[in-house]
N, C-alpha and C positions, 0 to 999 in steps of 0.2 A: 543081821539082827542086832538091835541095840538094847542093852539091859540097863535100866536106870535103878540104882540101889536107893534104899531109904536113907535119910540123913544120918541115922544112928548106926548104919552099917560100918563094920570095922574092916581093916585090911585083911584080916583072917577070913571074914565072910567073902570078900572079893576073891581071895586066892582059892577058896573052896570052889567057887563057880568057874574060875579060870581053869582050874584043874579038870573040872568036869568037861569043859569045852575042849580042852586039849586031848582028853582021853578018847574022844570020839573022832580024832583026826582033824578037827576044825582049827581055824586060826583064831587065837584069842587076842583081844585088844584091851589094854588097861588105860583108862583115861580119867585119872583122879581130878576132881574139880574143887573149888573153894566150898561150895555148898553140898554138892552131890558127887558121888563116884559113878561114872558111866563105864560099862563094859561092852565089848563088841564080840560077835562070833561070826566069822566068815567061812563059807564053804558050801558044800552040797546041801540044798534046801531040804532034801528028804532026811538028811541026818540032823539038820537044825531042829526039825520037828520032834526028834527023839530026846531033846534036852529036858523038856518038862520043867523049865526054870520057874514057871509060875508057882510051883510048889515050895520054892525057897522063901522063908519068912522075910528075909531082908531085901527081896526083889520088889520094887515098887511098880515098875512099868516095863513092858516089853514091846518094842516097836520094830517092825520090819524095815529094812532099807530097800526102798522100792526101785531106786535108780540102778541101772546096770553097772555103773561105776560106783563102787562102795567107798573105797578109802579116800578118794578125792572129793567126795560129796559133802555138802553142808548138812545133809541128814546125819552124817556121822560126827562132824565137827562144825559147830556153828560159828566159831570165831575164826578170824583170818590167820593163816599161817605166816610166820615171819621166817625167812630163809637167810642164812648167812653165806655171803660169798667172800671168803678170805677176811672175815670180820666185818664186812659191810652188810648192814641189815637191809633186807629187801622186803617190802610189804608192810602192812600194819600201820598205815598212815604216812609213810614216807613216799617220795617219788624219786626214783633212781634213774640216772642216765648212764648208759654204757656206750662208749664211743671208741673208735679206732679204725684202722684200715680193713678193707675186706680181706686182703692177703698180706702177710708179712713178707716184705721184699728184700730188705737190707737193714742193717743197724741204723744208718743215718735216717732212713725213712721211718722206721718204727720209733726211734728215740725222738725224732722231730714231732711226730704226731702225739706221742706220750706227753711231751713237754707242753704242746698246745692244749690238749684236753685238761691236763693238770692245772694249767693257768686259769681255766674256766670253772674249776672246782668239781670236775667230774671224777668220781671215785673209782671207776672200773674201766679197764682197758679190754677191748676186743681185738682179735686178730686171728686170721686163719693160717694154720700151718699145713693142714691137709685140706685140699679144696676139691670137692666133687663138682665137676663141670659138665655142662651139657655136651660140649665137644671134647673129644679126647686130645685135640690139638691145642686146647687152651691151657694157660698156666695152672698147674696142679698144686702149687704151694712148695715151700722149702722143706717140709717134713721135719725131721729131728732138728735140723739147723734152725728152722723157724721157731720150734718150741724153745730152743736154747736162747734165742733172741727175746722171746716173750718173757722168759724167766729173768733174763738180765734187765729188761725194762721194768719188770715188777720190782726188782730189788733197787734199781736206781731211782725210780720215781714213786715208790710205795703205792703202786697201782695193782691190786689183785686182777687176775687175768681170766678172760673167758675165751675159749677156743673150741673149734668143732672137732668132734670125734666121728670117724666114718667106719671104723673097723672094731668089732668087739675085742679083738686081740690087743688093741692099743690102750685099753682102759688102764692097765697097770703102767704101761710105758709113759703115759701122759700125766700120771698122778702127781709127780713131784714138780712138774713144769707149770701147771695151771691150777686155778682155784674153782673153776666152773666148767663142766662139760657142756658144750652146745650140741644138740642133736638137730640137724637141719631138716628142712622140709622133705628132702628126698628120702630121708631115713626115718621119718616119723613112725612108720610101721615096720621097721627092721627089728623084729621082736627079739632076736638074739642080741642086738646092740642094746635095746632097752633093758633086757635082763642083765647084761654085763655091767652097765652103770648102776643098776640096782643092787647087784650082789657084790661087786668088787670095790665099791667106793661109797663113802658117805658124803662126798662133796656135792655141791649144788649141781643141778642139771637144768639147763635152759632148753625146753622142748618146744621147737617151732612146729606150727601147724603145717601139715602137708598141703601142697598146692591144690589138691582135689579132695581133701579130707573134710568130713563133716565135723561139727563141734563135738558130737558124741565120740567119734573115732579119736579125736585129740585127747579127750578125757580118758578114754580107755587105754590109750598109749601111755598116759601118765600113770594110770592104774598099774600097768605092767611094772614100771620102775619101782613104785612104792611097794607093791606086793612082793617084789624081789628083795626088799629090805632097805631101800633108800627113800626116806620121806621128803628129801630136800629138792622138790621139783618146782620149777617156775614155768608157767605156760606162756607161749608167745604167739600172737596173731601176726602173720607176716604177709597177708594177702593171699587170695585164692585165684585160680584160673577161671575166668568166666567168658561170656561172649564178647565182653568189652575189650577193645584193642588199643584204646587211646593211651592207656597206662600199662606198665609191665604186668601188674596184677591188680585185682580189685581188693583194696584194704577193707576188710569186713569188721567195721567197728560195732556192728550188732553183736558179733561174737564176744567182744570185750565185756559189754554189759551183761550178756547172758552167762558168760563164764564166772563173772563176779557173783552173780546170783546163785549159781548152781554149785560152785566149788569154793573151797577155802584157800586154794593155792593162789599165790601172786600171779598177776597177768601183765605181761609186757606187750608192747607194740613195736614192730619193726617197720617204720614208715619208709625206709630206704628201699627194701625189697617190695614192700606193699604197693608202692607207686612206681618205682624205677625212674622217677622224674625228680631231679634235684630241687626244682622250685616248689614242689608240692610237699617236701619233707617238713618244712616249717609249719604250714597250716594243719597238716595231718597230725603233727606232734601235739599241737595245741588241742586238736579234737580228741586225741588220745587221753590227754589229761582230763578234759571235760567229761569224757564218757566213763571215767573211773579206773583207768589203767594205773598200775603201780610203777611203771617206768617205761622207758623207750631204749632201744638199741639202734645206734645210728652209725653209718659209715662215714669216715672222714679221712682226708688225705691232703698233704701239703701241696701236692701237685697232681690233681686228678687227671690231667691230660697225659701224664706219664704212667698212671697206675696200670698194673698188670692185670687187674680184674675189677669190674664194676666201677670204673672211673666216672662214668656218666651220672652215677647216683651218689658220688662221694662229695661231701661238703668241704669247702676250703676253710682255712682258719677264720677268714672273715665271715663266711656263711655260718660257721659253727658258733661264733661269738654272737651273731644276730639271733640264732636259734635259742641259745641259752637265755639271752635277755628277753626274748619274746615269750618264752614259756613260763617264766617266773611269776607274772601276775596270775596266770591261769592256775598254777600250782597253789598259790596263796588262796585264790578264790575257792578252790576245791577243798580247802582246809588241810592241805598236806604240806610237808616240809621237804625241801630239796636236799 
């Protein structure tokens, strides 16, 4: 439920209503604006009906939130959210590139890629320290050693770091090493993990869509994180599993436009996993800009032939330089800044 107060309503009026909402065990939301103050009440709809807020003289309008996802919905917040990753602002008219290797393998490998993306003006580094893999015999990441290397790269190259979390118990462990928790496709509906990054940290969370998840399920997964206390969520379309086998996944750009329409959260695209085909990353990145995405996350490696994971979809330094040059006109045409 959204409660719009009259222009002359004071903070005291707002607090009186917020106290009423809290007294019934509902979750109150306070959203002061330039012209109007808007309040929210979330919880059991049977209790919501007991509020009788239309009797308050400073209440101008009461509107239900019809979507099943309340906190991420544009019904609750019309303007775009801007999320900070280690001081780098994501969303709100900018287009942000996150790049780096699928897995952290060694200091020379990570530092080499960091230097390469830094030279292209990329502000954020990605790298996996904990790698959930389809096969138990595949490389699983360096763990703590990988996190330490990411932290060292962050300090040496001034690149805030994005890395995947796969265990709720690791939220506190990873906190000092990274600037953004990535929740991968396999864990999008790991609800204990969603609640852990919601309760235990206020750092950004990059939430990737599950490979068989609907758009609504992605939004409800984001709702879990925000409802637990962390509003700093970025959505990521990374391709879904379909009948098509020509590419690794089917990159669903419908989802990007739909998410931008229904949610105030920033939306990223992962063309690396979305296609699994290196030559398609460049055109699909341009398409992501055109369809309204706030950024892309791309895998890159100085020597993909020797990569321990996903080398087939990693861009070389030359490929990556071409990508950055090719997307800039599209970013300008979209009215955004890189």
